[in-house]
C-alpha positions as CSV (number, residue, x, y, z in Angstrom):
1,X,-57.4,58.8,79.3
2,X,-55.4,55.7,80.3
3,X,-52.1,57.3,79.4
4,X,-53.0,60.4,81.5
5,X,-53.8,58.2,84.5
6,X,-50.5,56.2,84.0
7,X,-48.4,59.4,83.9
8,X,-50.1,60.8,87.0
9,X,-49.6,57.6,88.8
10,X,-45.8,57.6,87.8
11,X,-45.4,61.2,89.0
12,X,-47.1,60.3,92.4
13,X,-44.6,57.4,92.8
14,X,-41.6,59.4,91.9
15,X,-42.5,62.7,93.8
16,X,-44.4,61.4,96.9
17,X,-42.0,58.8,98.4
18,X,-43.3,59.1,101.9
19,X,-46.9,58.9,100.9
20,X,-46.3,55.7,98.9
21,X,-45.2,53.7,102.0
22,X,-48.6,52.6,102.9
23,X,-49.2,51.3,99.3
24,X,-45.9,49.5,99.3
25,X,-46.7,47.9,102.7
26,X,-50.1,46.8,101.5
27,X,-48.8,45.4,98.3
28,X,-46.0,43.5,100.0
29,X,-48.2,42.4,102.9
30,X,-47.7,38.7,103.8
31,X,-44.2,38.6,102.3
32,X,-41.3,37.6,104.6
33,X,-39.0,40.5,105.7
34,X,-36.1,39.4,103.4
35,X,-38.5,39.3,100.4
36,X,-40.0,42.7,101.2
37,X,-36.5,44.2,101.4
38,X,-35.7,42.6,98.0
39,X,-38.8,43.9,96.3
40,X,-38.1,47.4,97.8
41,X,-34.5,47.3,96.5
42,X,-35.5,46.2,93.0
43,X,-38.2,48.9,92.9
44,X,-35.7,51.5,93.9
45,X,-33.2,50.4,91.2
46,X,-36.0,50.4,88.6
47,X,-37.1,53.9,89.6
48,X,-33.6,55.2,89.4
49,X,-33.1,53.7,86.0
50,X,-36.3,55.3,84.8
51,X,-35.3,58.7,86.2
52,X,-31.9,58.5,84.6
53,X,-33.2,57.4,81.3
54,X,-35.8,60.2,81.3
55,X,-33.1,62.7,82.1
56,X,-30.9,61.5,79.3
57,X,-33.7,61.5,76.8
58,X,-34.8,64.9,77.9
59,X,-31.3,66.2,77.2
60,X,-31.4,64.7,73.7
61,X,-34.7,66.1,72.6
62,X,-34.4,69.3,70.5
63,X,-35.4,72.7,71.9
64,X,-38.3,74.4,70.2
65,X,-37.6,78.0,71.3
């Protein structure tokens, strides 16, 4: 149940970039502009790393056809 929720949340973050803007703004509310940009940059780098890692792992898994 928790894993299912986590996977759905991850997919929402990856697929719905425009829809996640309000969540990002609410989470970073009160941070200075410079810090907010830094958090956004780090989040983007981590998301890109996760996507690339998933793509690489997906290519390495055997096909069960």
